PDB file of the backbone (N, CA, C, O) and the ligand in Angstrom, with CONECT records:
HET     ZN  A 101       1
ATOM      1  N   MET A   1      17.420 136.217 157.080  1.00  0.00           N
ATOM      2  CA  MET A   1      17.414 137.389 157.973  1.00  0.00           C
ATOM      3  C   MET A   1      18.355 137.139 159.151  1.00  0.00           C
ATOM      4  O   MET A   1      18.186 136.173 159.895  1.00  0.00           O
ATOM      5  N   ARG A   2      19.318 137.992 159.310  1.00  0.00           N
ATOM      6  CA  ARG A   2      20.292 137.784 160.385  1.00  0.00           C
ATOM      7  C   ARG A   2      19.921 138.596 161.609  1.00  0.00           C
ATOM      8  O   ARG A   2      19.567 139.774 161.546  1.00  0.00           O
ATOM      9  N   GLN A   3      20.024 137.905 162.706  1.00  0.00           N
ATOM     10  CA  GLN A   3      19.741 138.610 163.947  1.00  0.00           C
ATOM     11  C   GLN A   3      21.039 139.236 164.435  1.00  0.00           C
ATOM     12  O   GLN A   3      22.057 138.553 164.550  1.00  0.00           O
ATOM     13  N   PRO A   4      21.008 140.498 164.713  1.00  0.00           N
ATOM     14  CA  PRO A   4      22.241 141.189 165.094  1.00  0.00           C
ATOM     15  C   PRO A   4      22.635 140.945 166.535  1.00  0.00           C
ATOM     16  O   PRO A   4      22.784 141.883 167.318  1.00  0.00           O
ATOM     17  N   THR A   5      22.802 139.682 166.879  1.00  0.00           N
ATOM     18  CA  THR A   5      23.182 139.342 168.243  1.00  0.00           C
ATOM     19  C   THR A   5      24.174 138.194 168.241  1.00  0.00           C
ATOM     20  O   THR A   5      23.992 137.199 167.539  1.00  0.00           O
ATOM     21  N   PHE A   6      25.209 138.340 169.022  1.00  0.00           N
ATOM     22  CA  PHE A   6      26.102 137.216 169.255  1.00  0.00           C
ATOM     23  C   PHE A   6      25.795 136.653 170.618  1.00  0.00           C
ATOM     24  O   PHE A   6      25.558 137.397 171.570  1.00  0.00           O
ATOM     25  N   ILE A   7      25.801 135.345 170.713  1.00  0.00           N
ATOM     26  CA  ILE A   7      25.529 134.715 172.004  1.00  0.00           C
ATOM     27  C   ILE A   7      26.707 133.829 172.377  1.00  0.00           C
ATOM     28  O   ILE A   7      27.171 133.020 171.575  1.00  0.00           O
ATOM     29  N   CYS A   8      27.178 133.993 173.594  1.00  0.00           N
ATOM     30  CA  CYS A   8      28.253 133.135 174.079  1.00  0.00           C
ATOM     31  C   CYS A   8      27.705 131.717 174.219  1.00  0.00           C
ATOM     32  O   CYS A   8      26.707 131.501 174.906  1.00  0.00           O
ATOM     33  N   HIS A   9      28.344 130.769 173.579  1.00  0.00           N
ATOM     34  CA  HIS A   9      27.836 129.400 173.595  1.00  0.00           C
ATOM     35  C   HIS A   9      28.039 128.724 174.939  1.00  0.00           C
ATOM     36  O   HIS A   9      27.540 127.622 175.167  1.00  0.00           O
ATOM     37  N   SER A  10      28.763 129.373 175.820  1.00  0.00           N
ATOM     38  CA  SER A  10      29.003 128.761 177.119  1.00  0.00           C
ATOM     39  C   SER A  10      28.095 129.356 178.190  1.00  0.00           C
ATOM     40  O   SER A  10      27.354 128.626 178.848  1.00  0.00           O
ATOM     41  N   CYS A  11      28.146 130.659 178.369  1.00  0.00           N
ATOM     42  CA  CYS A  11      27.396 131.263 179.467  1.00  0.00           C
ATOM     43  C   CYS A  11      26.110 131.928 178.994  1.00  0.00           C
ATOM     44  O   CYS A  11      25.302 132.366 179.813  1.00  0.00           O
ATOM     45  N   GLY A  12      25.916 132.005 177.703  1.00  0.00           N
ATOM     46  CA  GLY A  12      24.675 132.553 177.191  1.00  0.00           C
ATOM     47  C   GLY A  12      24.637 134.078 177.140  1.00  0.00           C
ATOM     48  O   GLY A  12      23.612 134.679 176.819  1.00  0.00           O
ATOM     49  N   LYS A  13      25.768 134.684 177.459  1.00  0.00           N
ATOM     50  CA  LYS A  13      25.837 136.135 177.410  1.00  0.00           C
ATOM     51  C   LYS A  13      25.547 136.632 175.989  1.00  0.00           C
ATOM     52  O   LYS A  13      26.047 136.083 175.008  1.00  0.00           O
ATOM     53  N   ARG A  14      24.743 137.665 175.907  1.00  0.00           N
ATOM     54  CA  ARG A  14      24.361 138.183 174.598  1.00  0.00           C
ATOM     55  C   ARG A  14      25.118 139.460 174.300  1.00  0.00           C
ATOM     56  O   ARG A  14      25.350 140.297 175.172  1.00  0.00           O
ATOM     57  N   LEU A  15      25.482 139.577 173.074  1.00  0.00           N
ATOM     58  CA  LEU A  15      26.165 140.783 172.640  1.00  0.00           C
ATOM     59  C   LEU A  15      25.410 141.302 171.428  1.00  0.00           C
ATOM     60  O   LEU A  15      25.472 140.735 170.337  1.00  0.00           O
ATOM     61  N   GLU A  16      24.708 142.381 171.649  1.00  0.00           N
ATOM     62  CA  GLU A  16      23.927 142.924 170.540  1.00  0.00           C
ATOM     63  C   GLU A  16      24.715 144.011 169.837  1.00  0.00           C
ATOM     64  O   GLU A  16      25.511 144.729 170.443  1.00  0.00           O
ATOM     65  N   TYR A  17      24.480 144.104 168.592  1.00  0.00           N
ATOM     66  CA  TYR A  17      25.140 145.179 167.874  1.00  0.00           C
ATOM     67  C   TYR A  17      24.201 145.751 166.836  1.00  0.00           C
ATOM     68  O   TYR A  17      23.325 145.070 166.303  1.00  0.00           O
ATOM     69  N   ALA A  18      24.409 146.992 166.575  1.00  0.00           N
ATOM     70  CA  ALA A  18      23.538 147.671 165.629  1.00  0.00           C
ATOM     71  C   ALA A  18      23.943 147.305 164.210  1.00  0.00           C
ATOM     72  O   ALA A  18      25.122 147.103 163.919  1.00  0.00           O
ATOM     73  N   THR A  19      22.982 147.225 163.359  1.00  0.00           N
ATOM     74  CA  THR A  19      23.308 146.963 161.962  1.00  0.00           C
ATOM     75  C   THR A  19      24.179 148.109 161.473  1.00  0.00           C
ATOM     76  O   THR A  19      23.933 149.281 161.758  1.00  0.00           O
ATOM     77  N   GLY A  20      25.194 147.729 160.733  1.00  0.00           N
ATOM     78  CA  GLY A  20      26.118 148.754 160.287  1.00  0.00           C
ATOM     79  C   GLY A  20      27.422 148.668 161.049  1.00  0.00           C
ATOM     80  O   GLY A  20      28.473 149.057 160.540  1.00  0.00           O
ATOM     81  N   GLU A  21      27.356 148.159 162.269  1.00  0.00           N
ATOM     82  CA  GLU A  21      28.584 147.940 163.012  1.00  0.00           C
ATOM     83  C   GLU A  21      29.277 146.705 162.476  1.00  0.00           C
ATOM     84  O   GLU A  21      28.627 145.762 162.025  1.00  0.00           O
ATOM     85  N   ARG A  22      30.572 146.713 162.524  1.00  0.00           N
ATOM     86  CA  ARG A  22      31.296 145.560 162.011  1.00  0.00           C
ATOM     87  C   ARG A  22      31.493 144.523 163.113  1.00  0.00           C
ATOM     88  O   ARG A  22      31.934 144.848 164.215  1.00  0.00           O
ATOM     89  N   PRO A  23      31.163 143.283 162.802  1.00  0.00           N
ATOM     90  CA  PRO A  23      31.344 142.208 163.799  1.00  0.00           C
ATOM     91  C   PRO A  23      32.760 142.165 164.348  1.00  0.00           C
ATOM     92  O   PRO A  23      32.969 141.872 165.525  1.00  0.00           O
ATOM     93  N   CYS A  24      33.732 142.459 163.492  1.00  0.00           N
ATOM     94  CA  CYS A  24      35.118 142.368 163.960  1.00  0.00           C
ATOM     95  C   CYS A  24      35.406 143.406 165.033  1.00  0.00           C
ATOM     96  O   CYS A  24      36.302 143.219 165.856  1.00  0.00           O
ATOM     97  N   GLU A  25      34.648 144.503 165.029  1.00  0.00           N
ATOM     98  CA  GLU A  25      34.844 145.510 166.063  1.00  0.00           C
ATOM     99  C   GLU A  25      34.005 145.189 167.292  1.00  0.00           C
ATOM    100  O   GLU A  25      34.459 145.327 168.428  1.00  0.00           O
ATOM    101  N   VAL A  26      32.785 144.762 167.043  1.00  0.00           N
ATOM    102  CA  VAL A  26      31.886 144.453 168.152  1.00  0.00           C
ATOM    103  C   VAL A  26      32.403 143.266 168.948  1.00  0.00           C
ATOM    104  O   VAL A  26      32.302 143.226 170.174  1.00  0.00           O
ATOM    105  N   LEU A  27      32.961 142.298 168.224  1.00  0.00           N
ATOM    106  CA  LEU A  27      33.406 141.062 168.864  1.00  0.00           C
ATOM    107  C   LEU A  27      34.818 141.158 169.421  1.00  0.00           C
ATOM    108  O   LEU A  27      35.456 140.137 169.679  1.00  0.00           O
ATOM    109  N   SER A  28      35.292 142.337 169.602  1.00  0.00           N
ATOM    110  CA  SER A  28      36.623 142.518 170.157  1.00  0.00           C
ATOM    111  C   SER A  28      36.751 141.770 171.485  1.00  0.00           C
ATOM    112  O   SER A  28      35.915 141.923 172.375  1.00  0.00           O
ATOM    113  N   ARG A  29      37.783 140.979 171.606  1.00  0.00           N
ATOM    114  CA  ARG A  29      38.087 140.162 172.793  1.00  0.00           C
ATOM    115  C   ARG A  29      37.206 138.918 172.911  1.00  0.00           C
ATOM    116  O   ARG A  29      37.403 138.116 173.824  1.00  0.00           O
ATOM    117  N   TRP A  30      36.262 138.743 172.029  1.00  0.00           N
ATOM    118  CA  TRP A  30      35.528 137.478 172.004  1.00  0.00           C
ATOM    119  C   TRP A  30      36.336 136.465 171.215  1.00  0.00           C
ATOM    120  O   TRP A  30      37.275 136.813 170.499  1.00  0.00           O
ATOM    121  N   LEU A  31      35.953 135.204 171.361  1.00  0.00           N
ATOM    122  CA  LEU A  31      36.643 134.161 170.607  1.00  0.00           C
ATOM    123  C   LEU A  31      35.624 133.407 169.766  1.00  0.00           C
ATOM    124  O   LEU A  31      34.495 133.164 170.193  1.00  0.00           O
ATOM    125  N   THR A  32      36.042 133.049 168.582  1.00  0.00           N
ATOM    126  CA  THR A  32      35.157 132.290 167.701  1.00  0.00           C
ATOM    127  C   THR A  32      35.856 131.009 167.286  1.00  0.00           C
ATOM    128  O   THR A  32      36.997 131.020 166.824  1.00  0.00           O
ATOM    129  N   VAL A  33      35.155 129.921 167.458  1.00  0.00           N
ATOM    130  CA  VAL A  33      35.676 128.623 167.054  1.00  0.00           C
ATOM    131  C   VAL A  33      34.898 128.168 165.824  1.00  0.00           C
ATOM    132  O   VAL A  33      33.670 128.238 165.784  1.00  0.00           O
ATOM    133  N   SER A  34      35.629 127.710 164.841  1.00  0.00           N
ATOM    134  CA  SER A  34      34.976 127.187 163.641  1.00  0.00           C
ATOM    135  C   SER A  34      35.128 125.676 163.613  1.00  0.00           C
ATOM    136  O   SER A  34      36.227 125.143 163.764  1.00  0.00           O
ATOM    137  N   GLN A  35      34.030 125.011 163.423  1.00  0.00           N
ATOM    138  CA  GLN A  35      34.076 123.558 163.320  1.00  0.00           C
ATOM    139  C   GLN A  35      33.630 123.156 161.926  1.00  0.00           C
ATOM    140  O   GLN A  35      32.526 123.483 161.491  1.00  0.00           O
ATOM    141  N   TRP A  36      34.501 122.445 161.238  1.00  0.00           N
ATOM    142  CA  TRP A  36      34.179 121.979 159.900  1.00  0.00           C
ATOM    143  C   TRP A  36      33.270 120.770 160.012  1.00  0.00           C
ATOM    144  O   TRP A  36      33.603 119.770 160.649  1.00  0.00           O
ATOM    145  N   LYS A  37      32.118 120.887 159.379  1.00  0.00           N
ATOM    146  CA  LYS A  37      31.117 119.837 159.504  1.00  0.00           C
ATOM    147  C   LYS A  37      31.036 118.980 158.252  1.00  0.00           C
ATOM    148  O   LYS A  37      30.230 118.052 158.187  1.00  0.00           O
ATOM    149  N   GLY A  38      31.826 119.270 157.299  1.00  0.00           N
ATOM    150  CA  GLY A  38      31.740 118.527 156.052  1.00  0.00           C
ATOM    151  C   GLY A  38      31.955 119.471 154.892  1.00  0.00           C
ATOM    152  O   GLY A  38      32.361 120.619 155.071  1.00  0.00           O
ATOM    153  N   LEU A  39      31.686 118.989 153.741  1.00  0.00           N
ATOM    154  CA  LEU A  39      31.946 119.769 152.545  1.00  0.00           C
ATOM    155  C   LEU A  39      31.192 121.096 152.563  1.00  0.00           C
ATOM    156  O   LEU A  39      29.964 121.130 152.487  1.00  0.00           O
ATOM    157  N   GLY A  40      31.937 122.167 152.665  1.00  0.00           N
ATOM    158  CA  GLY A  40      31.320 123.486 152.603  1.00  0.00           C
ATOM    159  C   GLY A  40      30.517 123.863 153.817  1.00  0.00           C
ATOM    160  O   GLY A  40      29.901 124.928 153.842  1.00  0.00           O
ATOM    161  N   ALA A  41      30.507 123.022 154.821  1.00  0.00           N
ATOM    162  CA  ALA A  41      29.709 123.320 156.009  1.00  0.00           C
ATOM    163  C   ALA A  41      30.620 123.655 157.180  1.00  0.00           C
ATOM    164  O   ALA A  41      31.462 122.852 157.584  1.00  0.00           O
ATOM    165  N   VAL A  42      30.441 124.820 157.700  1.00  0.00           N
ATOM    166  CA  VAL A  42      31.223 125.247 158.848  1.00  0.00           C
ATOM    167  C   VAL A  42      30.277 125.788 159.905  1.00  0.00           C
ATOM    168  O   VAL A  42      29.324 126.506 159.604  1.00  0.00           O
ATOM    169  N   GLU A  43      30.561 125.428 161.147  1.00  0.00           N
ATOM    170  CA  GLU A  43      29.735 125.963 162.224  1.00  0.00           C
ATOM    171  C   GLU A  43      30.621 126.850 163.088  1.00  0.00           C
ATOM    172  O   GLU A  43      31.766 126.512 163.388  1.00  0.00           O
ATOM    173  N   HIS A  44      30.074 127.974 163.475  1.00  0.00           N
ATOM    174  CA  HIS A  44      30.847 128.910 164.286  1.00  0.00           C
ATOM    175  C   HIS A  44      30.279 128.988 165.697  1.00  0.00           C
ATOM    176  O   HIS A  44      29.064 129.023 165.890  1.00  0.00           O
ATOM    177  N   TYR A  45      31.156 129.013 166.658  1.00  0.00           N
ATOM    178  CA  TYR A  45      30.745 129.148 168.045  1.00  0.00           C
ATOM    179  C   TYR A  45      31.451 130.368 168.624  1.00  0.00           C
ATOM    180  O   TYR A  45      32.659 130.534 168.457  1.00  0.00           O
ATOM    181  N   ASN A  46      30.700 131.206 169.294  1.00  0.00           N
ATOM    182  CA  ASN A  46      31.275 132.418 169.871  1.00  0.00           C
ATOM    183  C   ASN A  46      31.365 132.309 171.391  1.00  0.00           C
ATOM    184  O   ASN A  46      30.492 131.742 172.048  1.00  0.00           O
ATOM    185  N   PHE A  47      32.425 132.860 171.916  1.00  0.00           N
ATOM    186  CA  PHE A  47      32.629 132.827 173.364  1.00  0.00           C
ATOM    187  C   PHE A  47      33.112 134.181 173.843  1.00  0.00           C
ATOM    188  O   PHE A  47      33.909 134.843 173.178  1.00  0.00           O
ATOM    189  N   CYS A  48      32.619 134.589 175.013  1.00  0.00           N
ATOM    190  CA  CYS A  48      32.945 135.924 175.498  1.00  0.00           C
ATOM    191  C   CYS A  48      34.294 135.954 176.206  1.00  0.00           C
ATOM    192  O   CYS A  48      34.842 137.029 176.450  1.00  0.00           O
ATOM    193  N   SER A  49      34.833 134.786 176.537  1.00  0.00           N
ATOM    194  CA  SER A  49      36.110 134.777 177.239  1.00  0.00           C
ATOM    195  C   SER A  49      36.771 133.407 177.090  1.00  0.00           C
ATOM    196  O   SER A  49      36.128 132.439 176.685  1.00  0.00           O
ATOM    197  N   PHE A  50      38.037 133.337 177.414  1.00  0.00           N
ATOM    198  CA  PHE A  50      38.741 132.061 177.374  1.00  0.00           C
ATOM    199  C   PHE A  50      38.146 131.089 178.385  1.00  0.00           C
ATOM    200  O   PHE A  50      38.104 129.880 178.158  1.00  0.00           O
ATOM    201  N   THR A  51      37.688 131.641 179.503  1.00  0.00           N
ATOM    202  CA  THR A  51      37.068 130.793 180.509  1.00  0.00           C
ATOM    203  C   THR A  51      35.864 130.076 179.938  1.00  0.00           C
ATOM    204  O   THR A  51      35.688 128.874 180.140  1.00  0.00           O
ATOM    205  N   CYS A  52      35.036 130.821 179.221  1.00  0.00           N
ATOM    206  CA  CYS A  52      33.848 130.221 178.628  1.00  0.00           C
ATOM    207  C   CYS A  52      34.246 129.237 177.531  1.00  0.00           C
ATOM    208  O   CYS A  52      33.645 128.171 177.399  1.00  0.00           O
ATOM    209  N   LEU A  53      35.232 129.587 176.767  1.00  0.00           N
ATOM    210  CA  LEU A  53      35.690 128.685 175.713  1.00  0.00           C
ATOM    211  C   LEU A  53      36.177 127.378 176.308  1.00  0.00           C
ATOM    212  O   LEU A  53      35.869 126.297 175.805  1.00  0.00           O
ATOM    213  N   LYS A  54      36.941 127.487 177.384  1.00  0.00           N
ATOM    214  CA  LYS A  54      37.490 126.280 178.007  1.00  0.00           C
ATOM    215  C   LYS A  54      36.372 125.424 178.606  1.00  0.00           C
ATOM    216  O   LYS A  54      36.358 124.202 178.460  1.00  0.00           O
ATOM    217  N   ARG A  55      35.444 126.093 179.277  1.00  0.00           N
ATOM    218  CA  ARG A  55      34.353 125.349 179.891  1.00  0.00           C
ATOM    219  C   ARG A  55      33.563 124.600 178.816  1.00  0.00           C
ATOM    220  O   ARG A  55      33.196 123.438 178.990  1.00  0.00           O
ATOM    221  N   TRP A  56      33.315 125.282 177.720  1.00  0.00           N
ATOM    222  CA  TRP A  56      32.566 124.665 176.619  1.00  0.00           C
ATOM    223  C   TRP A  56      33.368 123.517 176.018  1.00  0.00           C
ATOM    224  O   TRP A  56      32.838 122.442 175.740  1.00  0.00           O
ATOM    225  N   ALA A  57      34.653 123.773 175.826  1.00  0.00           N
ATOM    226  CA  ALA A  57      35.493 122.745 175.216  1.00  0.00           C
ATOM    227  C   ALA A  57      35.554 121.515 176.119  1.00  0.00           C
ATOM    228  O   ALA A  57      35.500 120.382 175.641  1.00  0.00           O
ATOM    229  N   ASP A  58      35.666 121.746 177.424  1.00  0.00           N
ATOM    230  CA  ASP A  58      35.748 120.628 178.366  1.00  0.00           C
ATOM    231  C   ASP A  58      34.520 119.727 178.271  1.00  0.00           C
ATOM    232  O   ASP A  58      34.625 118.504 178.363  1.00  0.00           O
ATOM    233  N   THR A  59      33.359 120.346 178.086  1.00  0.00           N
ATOM    234  CA  THR A  59      32.145 119.536 178.030  1.00  0.00           C
ATOM    235  C   THR A  59      32.027 118.812 176.702  1.00  0.00           C
ATOM    236  O   THR A  59      31.256 117.861 176.578  1.00  0.00           O
ATOM    237  N   HIS A  60      32.781 119.253 175.715  1.00  0.00           N
ATOM    238  CA  HIS A  60      32.693 118.616 174.403  1.00  0.00           C
ATOM    239  C   HIS A  60      33.848 117.671 174.124  1.00  0.00           C
ATOM    240  O   HIS A  60      33.848 116.949 173.127  1.00  0.00           O
ATOM    241  N   VAL A  61      34.829 117.682 175.012  1.00  0.00           N
ATOM    242  CA  VAL A  61      35.942 116.768 174.822  1.00  0.00           C
ATOM    243  C   VAL A  61      35.492 115.384 175.245  1.00  0.00           C
ATOM    244  O   VAL A  61      35.035 115.196 176.372  1.00  0.00           O
ATOM    245  N   PRO A  62      35.616 114.431 174.370  1.00  0.00           N
ATOM    246  CA  PRO A  62      35.234 113.070 174.756  1.00  0.00           C
ATOM    247  C   PRO A  62      36.143 112.537 175.855  1.00  0.00           C
ATOM    248  O   PRO A  62      37.206 113.095 176.127  1.00  0.00           O
ATOM    249  N   GLN A  63      35.713 111.465 176.472  1.00  0.00           N
ATOM    250  CA  GLN A  63      36.472 110.913 177.596  1.00  0.00           C
ATOM    251  C   GLN A  63      37.798 110.320 177.150  1.00  0.00           C
ATOM    252  O   GLN A  63      38.649 109.991 177.976  1.00  0.00           O
ATOM    253  N   VAL A  64      37.966 110.186 175.865  1.00  0.00           N
ATOM    254  CA  VAL A  64      39.147 109.500 175.346  1.00  0.00           C
ATOM    255  C   VAL A  64      40.480 110.031 175.888  1.00  0.00           C
ATOM    256  O   VAL A  64      41.314 109.243 176.334  1.00  0.00           O
ATOM    257  N   PRO A  65      40.694 111.341 175.857  1.00  0.00           N
ATOM    258  CA  PRO A  65      42.011 111.826 176.263  1.00  0.00           C
ATOM    259  C   PRO A  65      42.420 111.373 177.653  1.00  0.00           C
ATOM    260  O   PRO A  65      43.586 111.047 177.878  1.00  0.00           O
ATOM    261  N   GLU A  66      41.480 111.348 178.590  1.00  0.00           N
ATOM    262  CA  GLU A  66      41.811 110.975 179.957  1.00  0.00           C
ATOM    263  C   GLU A  66      42.266 109.510 180.013  1.00  0.00           C
ATOM    264  O   GLU A  66      43.272 109.181 180.641  1.00  0.00           O
ATOM    265  N   ALA A  67      41.514 108.658 179.353  1.00  0.00           N
ATOM    266  CA  ALA A  67      41.871 107.254 179.314  1.00  0.00           C
ATOM    267  C   ALA A  67      43.207 107.070 178.606  1.00  0.00           C
ATOM    268  O   ALA A  67      44.027 106.232 178.979  1.00  0.00           O
ATOM    269  N   PHE A  68      43.387 107.854 177.607  1.00  0.00           N
ATOM    270  CA  PHE A  68      44.620 107.777 176.835  1.00  0.00           C
ATOM    271  C   PHE A  68      45.809 108.154 177.709  1.00  0.00           C
ATOM    272  O   PHE A  68      46.838 107.478 177.710  1.00  0.00           O
ATOM    273  N   LEU A  69      45.647 109.248 178.452  1.00  0.00           N
ATOM    274  CA  LEU A  69      46.726 109.692 179.337  1.00  0.00           C
ATOM    275  C   LEU A  69      47.021 108.645 180.397  1.00  0.00           C
ATOM    276  O   LEU A  69      48.178 108.380 180.724  1.00  0.00           O
ATOM    277  N   LYS A  70      45.971 108.061 180.921  1.00  0.00           N
ATOM    278  CA  LYS A  70      46.119 107.053 181.958  1.00  0.00           C
ATOM    279  C   LYS A  70      46.918 105.865 181.415  1.00  0.00           C
ATOM    280  O   LYS A  70      47.852 105.375 182.050  1.00  0.00           O
ATOM    281  N   ALA A  71      46.524 105.424 180.235  1.00  0.00           N
ATOM    282  CA  ALA A  71      47.227 104.311 179.604  1.00  0.00           C
ATOM    283  C   ALA A  71      48.687 104.670 179.385  1.00  0.00           C
ATOM    284  O   ALA A  71      49.591 103.849 179.539  1.00  0.00           O
ATOM    285  N   PHE A  72      48.875 105.912 179.023  1.00  0.00           N
ATOM    286  CA  PHE A  72      50.230 106.365 178.760  1.00  0.00           C
ATOM    287  C   PHE A  72      51.059 106.342 180.040  1.00  0.00           C
ATOM    288  O   PHE A  72      52.218 105.927 180.036  1.00  0.00           O
ATOM    289  N   GLU A  73      50.456 106.788 181.125  1.00  0.00           N
ATOM    290  CA  GLU A  73      51.154 106.796 182.405  1.00  0.00           C
ATOM    291  C   GLU A  73      51.525 105.382 182.831  1.00  0.00           C
ATOM    292  O   GLU A  73      52.636 105.120 183.292  1.00  0.00           O
ATOM    293  N   GLU A  74      50.576 104.493 182.668  1.00  0.00           N
ATOM    294  CA  GLU A  74      50.835 103.116 183.069  1.00  0.00           C
ATOM    295  C   GLU A  74      51.930 102.505 182.220  1.00  0.00           C
ATOM    296  O   GLU A  74      52.785 101.762 182.701  1.00  0.00           O
ATOM    297  N   GLY A  75      51.877 102.845 180.930  1.00  0.00           N
ATOM    298  CA  GLY A  75      52.872 102.296 180.021  1.00  0.00           C
ATOM    299  C   GLY A  75      54.245 102.884 180.238  1.00  0.00           C
ATOM    300  O   GLY A  75      55.244 102.341 179.767  1.00  0.00           O
ATOM    301  N   LYS A  76      54.298 104.002 180.957  1.00  0.00           N
ATOM    302  CA  LYS A  76      55.571 104.713 181.111  1.00  0.00           C
ATOM    303  C   LYS A  76      56.502 103.961 182.055  1.00  0.00           C
ATOM    304  O   LYS A  76      57.672 104.325 182.179  1.00  0.00           O
ATOM    305  N   GLY A  77      56.031 102.968 182.693  1.00  0.00           N
ATOM    306  CA  GLY A  77      56.984 102.173 183.452  1.00  0.00           C
ATOM    307  C   GLY A  77      56.649 102.027 184.909  1.00  0.00           C
ATOM    308  O   GLY A  77      57.281 101.214 185.583  1.00  0.00           O
ATOM    309  N   GLY A  78      55.702 102.754 185.438  1.00  0.00           N
ATOM    310  CA  GLY A  78      55.399 102.612 186.847  1.00  0.00           C
ATOM    311  C   GLY A  78      54.925 101.208 187.185  1.00  0.00           C
ATOM    312  O   GLY A  78      55.376 100.593 188.151  1.00  0.00           O
ATOM    313  N   LYS A  79      54.015 100.725 186.372  1.00  0.00           N
ATOM    314  CA  LYS A  79      53.249  99.564 186.817  1.00  0.00           C
ATOM    315  C   LYS A  79      53.402  98.316 185.950  1.00  0.00           C
ATOM    316  O   LYS A  79      52.388  97.696 185.629  1.00  0.00           O
ATOM    317  N   ASN A  80      54.514  97.944 185.583  1.00  0.00           N
ATOM    318  CA  ASN A  80      54.755  96.725 184.809  1.00  0.00           C
ATOM    319  C   ASN A  80      53.682  96.428 183.779  1.00  0.00           C
ATOM    320  O   ASN A  80      53.245  95.286 183.636  1.00  0.00           O
ATOM    321  N   ALA A  81      53.260  97.463 183.062  1.00  0.00           N
ATOM    322  CA  ALA A  81      52.126  97.316 182.165  1.00  0.00           C
ATOM    323  C   ALA A  81      52.349  96.259 181.094  1.00  0.00           C
ATOM    324  O   ALA A  81      51.453  95.470 180.791  1.00  0.00           O
ATOM    325  N   TYR A  82      53.519  96.248 180.536  1.00  0.00           N
ATOM    326  CA  TYR A  82      53.693  95.365 179.381  1.00  0.00           C
ATOM    327  C   TYR A  82      54.770  94.307 179.606  1.00  0.00           C
ATOM    328  O   TYR A  82      55.121  93.574 178.682  1.00  0.00           O
ATOM    329  N   LEU A  83      55.291  94.225 180.820  1.00  0.00           N
ATOM    330  CA  LEU A  83      56.383  93.266 180.992  1.00  0.00           C
ATOM    331  C   LEU A  83      56.002  92.081 181.878  1.00  0.00           C
ATOM    332  O   LEU A  83      56.824  91.194 182.109  1.00  0.00           O
TER     333      LEU A  83
HETATM  334 ZN    ZN A 101      30.581 133.549 178.133  1.00  0.00          ZN2+
END
């Protein structure tokens, strides 16, 4: 049984739609992210705006990129990283 409601995964905003309405029309200007979870498994996340998408993505981005960038900066020559 499907509940005819989309919920923004970031701010929790609800978007209800009547059965019979097409999601592609109701979800106009919303964003949907699909995450592949394995064989045949896909998870969808809906967001009401790019702001919400970014906020959600930021909380799910592991710390790795920041450390990676830092290492990259150091390696770029400022700080005698490898010499
Ligand atoms: Zn939102």
